[in-house]
N, C-alpha and C positions, 0 to 999 in steps of 0.2 A: 053913700058914695062908694063905699067899698064894694058894694054889690055891683055898682055900675063900672068898676074898673075892668080893664081888659084882662083876659085870662093870662096872657104872657107876662104882664107886669106882676100879677099876683105870684106866679111861680118863681120868678127871678128874685123877688123879695124874700120868699121862704128859703130859697137855696142860699142866699147870702147870710141869713141867720143861722142856718144849720152847718155851714162850712167850718166856722171856728170851733163849734162843738165837736165835730168829727175829728179835727186835727188834734184837739186836746185829748179826746178819748184814745186816739192812736198812740200818742206819746205815753199815756199812762199804761196802756196795754203792753207796749214794747218794754217799758221799764219793769213791769211786773213779770213778764215772761223771762227777761234776762236774769232776774233774781232767782226765779224758780229753777231755771236751767242750771245755775251755779250750785244751788242746793242739791238738786238731783244728781248732778255730776259728782258732788262730794259724797253723797250717800251711796251711790252705786260704784264708786271706784274700787278696783280690785285690790285685795290686801297683799300687794307685792311690794318689794323694796324698791323705792324710787331713788334715782341718783340725780345729782345736780351736775350740770355740764361743767367740766373742769375748766379752769382758767389757765390759759397758756399750756404748759406741759405738766401740770399737776395731775396726780391720780384722781379718779372720781371719788367723791365722798359718798359713803353709803349711808342712807337714811332709813331708820327703822320703819316697820310697817305701821306701828301705832305707838303714840306717846301717851303714857299714863300721866294724869294730872296729879294723882296721889300715889306715888310708887309704894309697892308692898315691901320690896327688899331694899335694904340700905346699901349705900355705896361700898361700905366695908365688906359686907357679905358677898357682893358681886365680885369685888377684887379678889377676895380670898378664894372663891370658887374657881374663877378663871385661872388664878395662879396654880391651884392644885391640878387643873386639867392640863395646863401647859407643861408642868414639871413631870407629870405622869408619862407624857409622850417621849420625853428625852430628845426632842427635836430642837430645843432652844437652849441657849446659853445666856446666863445672867438675865433671865426673864424678870421683868418688873411690870406689874399691872396696877394702875391707879384709876379709880373711878370718881368723878366729880360731877354731881348733878345729873347722873345717868350717862355721862360721856366717859367712855373707857379709853385710857391712854396706855398703849403697849410699847414697851421699850426692851431692848435686848438684841440678841442675835439669833438668827434662824439658819439651819443647815442648808435649806434649799428655798428657792423662790415659791415653790408649791406649798410648802409648810407655812411660809409667811402669809400667803393668801388664806390658807386654812385657819390660821389663828384669828385673822380679821373676821372671817365669816362666822366662826364660832362665837366670838364676842358679840357680834351684832344680833345673833339669834338668842342670846341670853336674855332672860326676863328682866324688864325694867332698864335695859341698855338702849339708849336712844341714838347714840352715835359712837363711832370708833375712830380714834386717831392712831393709825398704825405707824409707829416709828421703829419697827423692827428692821434690822439690817441683815443681809445675807452674808454668811461667812464665805470669804473667797477661798477656793480650793488651791492647794499648791500646784505648781507646774508639773512636778513629778509626784504623783499620788499613787503609791503602791498599796494602799489599803484595800482597794477592790480586788487586786490580784491576790493579796494575802488572804482575804476573806474567801475567795474562790478556792484557794489551795486548802484552807482549813475545811471548807465544806466538802471538797473532793476527798480529803483524808477521812473525814467522818463517813462519807458514803462508802469508801473503799473498805474501811474497817467493818462496816455493817455487812458488806458483801463477802467478806472472807469465808464465813461458814458456808454460804451458798456456793462459792467457787470450789471449796473443798469437796462438797457433795457432787458438784458437776464434774470435777476431775475424776472422782471415783466412778461415776456413771460412764464416763468416756473409756476409762480403762476396762471396766467390766464389759462394756459393749464391744470393745476390740477383741477380747478373748472369746466372747460369745460368737462374734462374727467368724472367728477362725474355726470354732467347733461346728457352727452351722454350715460353713463353706465346705469343710471336710465331709460332713454328712451329705451335703448336696452332691459332692463329687462321687461318693459311693453309690448314691441312688442313681445318678446319671450314668455311672459306669455300667450298670446292669441294663440300661436302656439304649445307650449309644455305643457304637464301635469306635467312633472318632475320639482319640485322646484329647485333641484340642477342644472339641465341643464339650467334653466332660470338664475340662479345666475352665472354660469360659462360663459354664453354668455355675460351678462352685464359686468362682470369683464374683459373678453378678449377685448371687445370694448374699455373700459376705459383705459386699459393698452396700447393699440395701440395708442390712441389719446395722452396719456401722453408722450410716447416715441417720437412721432412726434414733440410735443412741446419742448422737451429737445433738439432734433436735430436742430430745428429752433433757439433755444436760443444759442446753441454752434456756429452755423453759424453766427449769428448776432455778437457774441462776438469775432469773428475772429478765433475761435478754430475749423477750418474746418477739419483739420486732426483728431482731437479728436472726432469730430462728426462722421466721416466716421468709425473710430475705434470703436465707440460705437455701431453703427449699425452692423458692422461686428462681434463684440464680443458678441452681445446679444445672438446669438445661442450658442457660446462657454460657456458663463456664465450659460445659461440654462442647458447645458449638464453637466457642473461641478456640479451645484446644484442638478441635477437629480441623479448623483452618490452619492453625499454627503447625500442627504435626500431621498434615494431610498425607504425606508419603508414608509415614509410620503407620497411621490408621489404615491406609489403603493396603499395605502389606499384611497387616494383622487380619483384616477382613478377608483378604485373598487366601491367607493360610487356613482360615475357617472353611472357606468354600472348597479349597483343595482337599482338606481333610474329609469333607462330606462327600465330594464327588468321586474321589479315588481315581484320578486319571492315570496314576502309576503307583507302584509300590517300591519298597526298598529293594535294591538290587536290579531293578529294571534298567535296560539300556534305552535311553531316550535322547532326543535331539530337540533343543529349545533355543530359539533365537540364534541359530548357527552354532550352538555349543552342544557337543555330543559326549555322553558319559553315563556311568552307572549311578543310580540314585543312592546317595548315602543317607540323607535324612532331610526332613522338612521342619524348620523352626518357625517361630512367629515372624521372623524377619525375611528369610529366604530359603530357597531349595539348594542343597549342597550336592554337587555332582563330583564323581571321581572320573576324570577323563581317561581316555585310552592311552594318553601319553604319560599318565601317572601324576597328573596335577589335580588339585582340588579347587573347584570353582563354585562360587556362591552366586546364585541368580535371585533377584528380588521376586517375592511371591506374586506381586502385581504383574510383573513381566511374564512370569510363567503362566498365570491365569489368563492373561489377555493374548498371549502369543499362540502360535500353532505348535502343538506338542506332538512329536513323532515318537511313538513308543514301539521299539523294535521287539520288546519281550512280551508284548500283550498277546501275540499269537506265537506258538512255538516254531512254526515253519516260516522260512524266509527264502526268497528266490534270489539267486545270483546269476550273473550273465557276463560273458566276455566274447570278444570277436577274434576270428582267425581268417587269414586270407590265403588262398591256394592259387596255383598257377592256372592259366587258361587251358593248358594241355592236359591237366590232371582231371580225374573223374570226380565230379562233385558228389555223386551217389556213393562212391567208395569212401570218400572223406567223411560223409555223414554217417555211414555205417560204422566206421572205425571209432569216431567220437562217441557214438551212442553206446558202443561196447564198453568204452572206458567209463561212461556215466552209469551204466547199468551194473557194472561190477564194483563200483567204488562204494566203500562202507559209509562214507559221509554223505552220500546222495540218497535221498529217499526215493522209493519206487512210485509213490502216489503223493502229489501229482507227478506224472511222468515227465522226464526231461525231454527237451526238444533241441534239434539242430536245424536251423532254418537258413536258407540262402537270403542274405540281407540286401546285398547290392553288388553291382559289377563295377570294379574300380578300373583305373587306367592300366594296371598290370596284374590284378588279382581278382578272384571271385571271393567276395567277403561272406563268410558264414557267421551266424550269431548263435551262440550256445546258451541255453537256459536250463537251469536245474534248481531243485529245492533241497534244503538241508534243515535239520532240526537245530536251531540255535540254542535250545536249552542245553543240549549235550555237546555240541560241536562249535568250534570257532569258525566264523566265516572267512577270516584271513587264511587260516591253515587249510581249510577245505578247498578254497579257491586256488591256493598255491599248488596243492597236490593235483587237482584236476587239470589245471593248465599244463603242468609239467608232464603228466601222462599223455595228454592229447598231443603235445608236441612230439613226444617219443614215438607214438604209434604212427603219426604222419611221416616222421622221418624214416622209420623202418619200412614203410610202404612206398618209399621213393616219391612221396607227394611233396612237391616243392612249395615253399612258403616265401615267395619273393617279396622284396621291399619295393612297393610301387613308387616310392619317392626317389629311388636311385637306380633301379634296374630298368633297362630298355629291352623290349621284346621285339624280335623280328619275326613276324608270322611266316614269311617265305624263306627264311634262312639267309645265311651270308655265304656267298661262294668263296671258296678258298682254293688256290692253285699251289701245288707243291712241286718243286723242282726235284725230280728223283735223282738226278746225277749228283747234285750238291748234297742231298740227304745221304746217299750211299757213300759219298766221299767222307762225310763227317763220321759215318759209322765205322769205316775201315781205318781211318787215320785217327789214332788216339791224340787227344789234345787236352790241355788244361780245362777248356770249357766243358768237354765231355765228362771229365772227372767230376767237375762241379755239379753237372746235371745228375750224375749217378748218386752223388751225395744227397741231393735234394730228393731224389726218388726214395732213397732209403729212409730219409727223415719223414717223408709223407707216409711211408708204410708204418713206421713207428707210431705216428699220430693216429692212423686208422686203427691200430691195435689198441691204443689208449682209449679211443672213442668207443671201441667195442665194450670196454670195461664200463664206461659211463652209460652206455646203452643198457647194460644189465642193471645198473643201479637205478636208472630212470624208470625201469619197469616196476619198481617197488611202489607201494601205495603211499608211504610216508618216507621221509628222509630225516637225516639228523638235523638239518636246518629247520625243518617243519615241526620237529618234536612229535607231539601227538595231536590228534584232531579234537580233543576235548575243548570245551568252552574256556575262555580266559577270564571269565567274570571273577572267579575266586582270586586269580593272580592279581588283577587290577585292584580289587577291594582290599586285599592284604597289603599290596604295595602302597596304597594311599590310606593307611589306617588313620583313625582320629588322632588329631594333635590336641594341644592345650586350648586352641581357639574354639574347638567344637566338642571337647570332651564333656563339658558341663551343660551343653545344650540338650534340651529334651526333644526327642523325636516325636512328631505329631502324627505320623502315619506308620502303618505296620510294614 
């Protein structure tokens, strides 16, 4: 009958018998796999310290990596060893270690929280210690704790004491380097004196060499004293310090550099008559600050070197010859050619006027009442004074024109009538005045005699005007020596060193 059953019924009966068996095998397999996984997890667990989650606000409890069933060390040995370690550190006060069944109990006081945690970690890593109960308390520091400051002062005193020998050696090196820089600077000035004509350039060269030697000495002293970083900072900051000083003392540095350039270029020398920025005088000296002039009025003037170097300098003494000029006006009725010839004779015969270049007398312009002449002549300013020569020439020109009856009218006040002014004289009245003496006629005669006396006095002046020099003009020599002697050095410039020849 089983053979004659339908196929579907036979399959359903077999599945019904196999289903409970499959469920049972699944349950057994699941239970077996769970047990194996737990054993495997226990065998493969990392040997790290495990912590149990704290309850509420309690600190985590440290669990040892491995608990020995039969400990090798006794509790007394563990406690003794831990006590020795804690006392050796001197971080703890009234430390007490008790071990019971592998559990270490720590009591006492710790100076810091960090050392308290260290004591716990050291105990848990000790052999045969399975747990640690840390009952150490941290000592509270006072509000005013001066011990760190005292310890710092003691440490500083120790370091200072150890540096005293090095500082003595460093000071000796600084002193030696100072005197060596002086010797080397003087030697450099001597060598530069044979190569340069400028006194300022010689001085600057010697000072630069001396400064370099002294800076090297300071660097060596700092290295010997152990201040290597400060030495490097000094060398690196030298340029910055120089830059800062340059901005702070810009005017002083500018005048100093200008004095160097003036000493190198030689635009003038001592005793030259120059004009700078509206000031005119003889050069007395050039210092690192300014150029000192002796003015023609007898004053002493100091001009900053930067102004002298940047301004237009007019040197009157650079060339020995100098040209002077003046103007003279003659009347329209007078001969211009005659006036030119007379003036040329004065110039050619004057000892203060040079022959080459030749003097000139030119017709300059026609005024309202005069014909204006312009006189040009040259003189040697090395030997003669322009003021004195000019006075003598103008005086003699006026004299020769007067003697030649050449008028020199003032065009601002004189009125010229080209056709003349008609005058009518009553002869009867004039003859009557001449025949009849009167007080008025007597006064006129007195005026006539006075005029005659004035003419005689003028004749004496005419003779004096013919001389080349007069008492008022003195001599024609240059007044450079007079000005320089009148404005001799005073206490303000006596100690200054002249930088030009």
